[in-house]
N, C-alpha and C positions, 0 to 999 in steps of 0.2 A: 569285615575280615573276621570278626567273631561269628557272625551268621554263616559264613563260608566254612569256617572251621568246624562249627557245629555240624553242618550238613555233610562235610567230608568225612568227619569221625563217626558220625551217628550219635554223638554224646551232647547232652545239654550241660553247658558250664558257664560260669561268669569269670571274667578275667580277675587277676589279683589287682591290677591297677591299669588304668588307661590315661594317657596324656596326649592332648591334641594342640597344634600350634593355633588353629582356629580359636578365636575368641567369641565366647558366647556367654550372655548373662541371664537369659531367659530360656525356658523350656527344657531345663537341665533334668527334671524328673523323667521325661521321656527316655532319656539316654539311660539312666539308672535302671530302667526295667531290662535292658539288653546288656548293659556293660558294668552294672553294679554300682556301688556307692562311691567307689574311689576313682573318679573321673576328674581330670584336671583340664581346664580350658585355658588357652593363652600359654601352653607350655613351650619348652625350648624345642621340642620335636614330637613327631607323631609316633607314639609308642603303646604297645599293648604287652603287659606282663601276663603271659599264659600260666595256668596252673602247674605247679611242679609235676614232671613227668609227662606232660602233655606231648612233648616232641616224640614220646615212644608210642603214642597211640596209633593203632593201625587204621588206615582208611576203610571206610565202609564199603567203597566201591572203587578199587584201584583201576587206573587207566593205563594199560601197558603202552599204548601209542605216545601218551603224553609223556610217560617216564623216559621213553626212547629220545623224544625230543628234547628234554630237559638234560638228559645225560649228554646228549650231543653238544648242546649249548655249553655246558659246564667243561667239557672236555677242550673244546675249541677256546675257551677263555682262559685255560690253564695252560695251553700251548705257548711255548717261549718264555714261560714265567719260571722262575727258580723257585721251587716249592719251599725252601728254607728261608727265603728273602722275599717281602712283598716291597715292591718299589712304591714311592710316595705317589707316583702317578696312578697306579693301580688302585691305591686308597682313596685317591682324590675322584677317580673314576666311580668307585663304589659309591662314594658320598653324593657325587653329582647325580648318579641315577636315581636315587631316592628323593632328591630335591626337584628334579625336572617336573614332575606333574604338578607340583605346587608353585611352579614359576620361581623358585628359590635359588636356581643354580647360579649364583653369582660368587666371585672370589671371596669377597668378604664373609658371605655365609658359610662357605665351605671351610675357609681358614678358621672362623669361629667353632665350627663343628669339630675340626681337627685339633683344637686347643692350641692355635698359633696365630699370629698376626698374618695380615694379608702380605706383608712385606717378606716374612720368614716363608710363607707358603711359596711366594715367587721365587725367592732365592733358592730354596730346596728343589724345587722343580727345575730351575735353571741348572742345577747341579747334575740332574739327570738329563738335561738336554731337552726340556720340555718347558712349555708356558701354559698357563691356565687358558688363554685365549686361543690356543692351538688345541688343547685337550678338548675343550668343550664341544666345538663343532665336530672334531673327529670321533668322539664318542656318540654324539646325536647320529652322524653318519652310519656308524657301525651298527648301532641299535636299530636304527630305520631299516637298514637291509635285513637284519635278523627278524624283525618283526614282520616286514613285508613278506618273507617267505612263508609266513602262516597264513593261508588262504582265508581262514575264517575269522582273523582279527580285523575288525572294521577300520578303515583308514582314519576316521575321526578320533578312535580310541588311540591309535598309534601317534597321531598329532598331539593328543592329551598326554600320553606317556612321555614324549619328548619335550613337552613344555610349551607347545605351540598354542595359541589362544584359539586359533581357527585353523581348520583343514586346508584352507587356501595357502596359508602361510607355510606350512608343512609341504604342501605340493611344490611351492616355488624353491624352498630349500632341497627338496628331492631332486629337483632338476639340476640345481647346482652340483649336487653330490654325484648324481649318477647320469645325468644327461637325458633322464626320463621321468615322466610324472609317476606318482605312485602307482597307479593302475598299469601303466606301461610296463614298469619295473616288475610288478608282480606278475604280469603275463609272460615277460621274458625269462624268468627265473624257473 
């Protein structure tokens, strides 16, 4: 992410702080060259604190096509949501999305990230007419169809982003959700 940010902005910088869930006890000096000296392994989350003001840095080579896609995705996700009130389900979905690639999208992990017990999470979702066990596969199916619309994204990467260990597992799930394999779905959209 840091290298990509340097490439996108055309600037060389070192993050203020980096935290990774991954535990590592050796070879840390290699990371310091890119990430600086304030790197924590075995943290509660994968986080990068970028330098103050970096959100305002202009892109070195902006892509209007990608901007159009991202605006469409953001507008679609905002449809039907009250702008003044974010539902717990939406917060849960956003939390799940960041945990999927790490294989950590479990109710207990999500509840902990949100600062509540698993029972409280279940109760509050039920108040909105939802359950974690329904939200997770529905979110995966929604993300899968969105990712598959992008022809240049490899199916193996989509499988990883959705938390599948193998592309074949993703393929089976895609058939359940859409009645088609990922390739068939991509060709039909």
